[in-house]
C-alpha positions as CSV (number, residue, x, y, z in Angstrom):
1,M,0.0,0.0,0.0
2,K,2.8,2.3,0.8
3,K,4.4,1.7,-2.5
4,I,1.2,2.5,-4.4
5,L,0.8,5.7,-2.4
6,I,4.3,6.9,-3.2
7,A,3.8,6.0,-6.9
8,L,0.6,8.0,-7.0
9,L,2.1,11.1,-5.2
10,S,5.0,10.9,-7.6
11,I,2.6,10.9,-10.7
12,V,0.6,13.9,-9.1
13,F,3.8,15.7,-8.3
14,S,5.3,15.3,-11.8
15,C,2.1,16.4,-13.5
16,T,2.0,19.5,-11.4
17,L,5.8,20.2,-12.4
18,Q,4.9,19.7,-16.0
19,A,2.1,22.2,-15.9
20,K,4.4,24.8,-14.4
21,D,7.1,24.1,-17.0
22,R,5.2,25.5,-19.9
23,L,4.3,29.2,-20.1
24,E,1.5,30.8,-22.2
25,V,1.9,33.9,-24.4
26,Y,-0.1,36.9,-23.2
27,K,-0.7,35.2,-19.9
28,D,2.9,34.5,-18.8
29,Y,4.7,36.8,-21.2
30,D,4.0,39.4,-23.9
31,L,5.4,39.8,-27.4
32,G,6.9,43.1,-28.4
33,T,5.7,44.8,-31.7
34,E,9.2,45.9,-32.8
35,I,10.8,43.6,-35.3
36,M,14.6,43.2,-35.7
37,T,16.1,41.7,-38.7
38,I,19.5,40.4,-38.0
39,T,22.1,39.3,-40.6
40,T,24.9,37.1,-39.3
41,V,28.2,37.6,-41.1
42,K,31.6,35.6,-40.9
43,V,34.2,38.2,-41.8
44,D,37.5,36.7,-42.9
45,P,40.5,37.3,-40.7
46,N,42.0,40.8,-40.8
47,M,39.3,41.9,-43.3
48,G,36.9,43.6,-40.7
49,D,38.0,47.1,-41.6
50,V,37.8,46.3,-45.4
51,Y,34.3,45.1,-44.9
52,L,33.2,48.0,-42.8
53,A,34.6,50.4,-45.4
54,G,32.5,48.6,-48.1
55,L,29.4,48.8,-45.8
56,K,30.0,52.5,-45.3
57,N,29.4,53.2,-49.0
58,S,26.5,50.7,-49.4
59,W,24.5,49.2,-46.5
60,I,25.1,52.0,-44.0
61,K,24.4,54.7,-46.5
62,A,21.1,52.9,-47.4
63,V,20.0,52.3,-43.8
64,K,20.7,55.9,-42.8
65,L,18.5,57.1,-45.6
66,Q,15.8,54.7,-44.6
67,K,16.0,55.9,-41.0
68,E,15.9,59.6,-42.1
69,L,12.7,58.8,-44.2
70,G,11.2,57.0,-41.2
71,F,11.1,53.7,-42.8
72,I,13.1,51.9,-40.0
73,K,13.6,52.8,-36.3
74,D,17.2,52.2,-36.0
75,W,20.2,50.1,-37.3
76,K,23.4,48.8,-35.7
77,I,26.5,46.8,-36.4
78,Y,28.1,44.4,-33.7
79,G,31.5,43.0,-34.0
80,S,32.9,40.1,-31.9
81,D,35.7,40.7,-29.6
82,L,36.6,37.1,-30.5
83,P,36.5,37.4,-34.3
84,N,38.0,33.9,-35.0
85,S,35.5,31.8,-32.9
86,G,32.1,30.6,-33.8
87,E,29.9,30.7,-37.0
88,F,29.8,34.6,-37.3
89,N,31.8,37.5,-36.0
90,M,29.6,40.4,-37.1
91,L,25.8,41.3,-36.9
92,L,23.9,43.7,-39.0
93,V,20.9,44.7,-37.2
94,V,17.9,46.8,-38.4
95,T,15.0,47.6,-36.1
96,F,11.5,48.2,-37.4
97,N,8.6,49.7,-35.3
98,S,6.4,46.9,-36.3
99,S,5.9,44.0,-38.7
100,A,3.9,46.3,-41.0
101,D,7.0,48.1,-41.8
102,L,8.4,45.1,-43.6
103,E,5.6,45.1,-46.1
104,P,6.3,46.0,-49.6
105,S,5.3,49.7,-50.4
106,K,5.5,51.3,-53.8
107,K,5.3,54.7,-52.0
108,K,8.3,54.0,-49.7
109,Y,10.3,52.5,-52.6
110,D,9.6,55.7,-54.7
111,A,10.7,58.0,-51.8
112,F,13.8,56.0,-51.3
113,M,14.8,55.9,-54.9
114,K,14.1,59.6,-55.2
115,K,16.9,60.3,-52.7
116,W,19.1,57.2,-53.8
117,S,21.0,58.5,-56.8
118,E,22.1,56.4,-59.7
119,A,25.7,57.1,-58.5
120,D,24.7,55.6,-55.1
121,E,23.3,52.6,-56.9
122,K,26.4,52.1,-58.9
123,M,28.7,52.4,-55.9
124,S,26.6,50.0,-53.9
125,N,26.5,47.5,-56.7
126,E,30.3,47.7,-57.3
127,T,31.0,47.5,-53.4
128,A,28.7,44.5,-52.9
129,A,30.3,42.6,-55.7
130,K,33.6,42.6,-53.9
131,Y,31.9,41.3,-50.6
132,P,32.4,37.5,-51.2
133,E,36.1,38.3,-51.1
134,V,36.0,39.2,-47.4
135,R,32.9,37.7,-45.9
136,T,30.3,35.0,-45.9
137,L,26.6,35.5,-44.8
138,T,25.9,32.9,-42.3
139,G,22.2,33.5,-41.4
140,E,19.4,35.8,-41.4
141,Y,16.8,36.1,-38.6
142,Q,13.6,38.0,-37.8
143,M,13.4,38.6,-34.1
144,R,11.0,40.2,-31.6
145,E,11.4,40.9,-27.9
146,I,9.7,38.6,-25.3
147,M,8.7,40.3,-22.2
148,M,8.3,38.1,-19.2
149,K,5.5,39.0,-16.7
């Protein structure tokens, strides 16, 4: 009888633990509305400054313009202090106010292209063509904040 009671208590106790091990969205945590797109990059050894110089004339110029136009909330670049470890050593991050900002928009496209000159386009294409010589894209992610209650 004692063994049966112990077995039943063990089952009840393990069921209780399992129920508490699973959280529910909006009850136990909320989801943020901001969206971050993150590109992970593996920059070749000693090529970080070369890659950043290329980004300055292409990606950085484009995201600065997008921020000025109000199409994105912010952008950042993160570099690893340990550049030779892991699958990536640099992150390119763009933050949007919401997922709606990711939707295609002719109006936004036209506004961007009005400010993005043919010279900008040419420079960006020439610079981007050289990227494979110094880096490899290792992943792209779309993330949102999880806010625990």
